[in-house]
C-alpha positions, 0 to 999 in steps of 0.5 A: 959066118952064115955057115955057122949061123945055118949051123946054129938054126939046124942044132936049135931046130933039132933041140926044139923038135925034142919039145914037140908039145911046144912045137904043137902049141905054137902051130895052134896059135899060128892057125888061130892067129891068121885064121881069126885075121882072115875070118875078119877080113871075109866078114869085111869083105862079105859086106863089100865084095870088092874093095877098090877092085879088090876081091876077097881071094885077091885080099887072101892072096895079098895077105898070104904073101905078107904073111910068108915074108913075116913069118920067115922074119921070126923064124930067123930073125925075130931076136932083134925085136929083142935089143931094147930089151937087152938094152934096159935090163943091162943085158947086152953089154955080154955081146960087146966082149966077145970076139963075134959081131954084135948082130950075129950074136943076137940073131943066135939067141935062144929062142922059143920061136919055131917053123911051124907057122913058117910052114902054115904061111908057105901053105897058105901062100900055095892055096891063096895062089890057087884060089886067086887063080894066079899064073903060076909060070917060071917067073912066079916060080923064081920070083916068089921065093926072091919076094918072100926073102925080101919081105923078111929083109924089110921086116929085118932092116926095119926091126933093127933100125927100131932096136938101134934107137934103143942106144940112145933112147933105152925105151923104144917100146912106143915106137916098136908097138907103132911100127908093128901096128902099122905093119900087121893093120895096114898090109891086110889091105890094098894101100889103094884105099889109103890116102895119099900120105898113108900110101906114101908112108907104106911106100917110101917111108916103112915100105911094108907095101912091098912085102905084099902089095907091089908084088901082088899087083904084078902077079895078079896082073892089076893096075896101080890105082894107088901111086900110079907106079909099074906093077913091075916095081913089085919085083924090086922087093928084094933089092928093097929088103937088102937096102934097108938092111944095109942102111939099118946095119950101118945105123947098128955099127954107128949106135955101137960106137955111141952106145953107153950102157945103162949102168944096169 
């Protein structure tokens, strides 16, 4: 199954390269989107040189960690976000009559997402690492790729859980956008600036803080004043990603058993 998925992505990538204008367009869009986000962060930090002990360069690294995991998710698993649309439009039923795992079929639906945003994210992370004077040793070289992959799996697990809800509620647009807004708006800053309730949600309910905040506190050797956890919990990101994916896939299978279609 994994080999088939990798082969699919190889063919998909080669196909996308045939449309170079589209590749360039997405690359420009990624630069503008993340450039605006970082620009807003820079303007904010000019007014407040230190935000609860975090400088702009450290928050740049914080953002780059999230960006890398998020763009890896968008490159490999973004089609999961479209499941509610497939269900509502009656197109999901076609996956049920084929002798292949339904999630595998969803993940291999042709899409226009190209890996240029991921390339930009990797370059941004490298630049942010240097700007924040992060110590690059063997632990960094080993764990950063694992943290990025773990972050992508956290994104996938949460997206899959939201998508599965559409088997019962059909329209989950509000839930989907609420989760996306929570991730994109709250992960730009250290969770230590938020109220205790928000910190708990971002750590234990929807663990977006493990995509960047806790790994960043470990790599930057900073204390965690948010929940007073040991900075080394940031290395648990891959495990948390796997747990979320496993739990969400179990929920997905449960949902499939109760799926009745929309009659569309």
